[in-house]
Residue, then its C-alpha position, 0 to 999 in steps of 0.5 A: x353110845x359106846x359099843x358093848x365089849x364082845x363076849x367070848x364064846x365061853x362067856x356066852x355059854x356061861x351066861x346061857x347056863x346061868x340063865x337056864x339054871x335060874x329058869x329051872x329054879x323058877x319053873x320048880x318054884x312055879x310047879x310047887x305053887x301050882x301044886x299047893x293051889x291045886x290042893x287048896x282048890x280040891x279042899x274048897x271043892x270038898x267043902x262046897x260039896x259038903x255044904x251043897x249036901x247039907x242044903x239039899x238035906x235041909x231042903x228035902x226035910x222042909x214041908x212044901 
């Protein structure tokens, strides 16, 4: 198997810079998705709380 050609320092810096830029984009996208998930979880928690309140109200009105 032939050896890989050696890269210059500038080529290595460019490659590292590109990798960091891609990683930064991935992190920003991950943050956006997590924020959306957190918003959805809060909405579901509010719905669950409303349902729980209705169940408790129905149960308290029921004769024993």
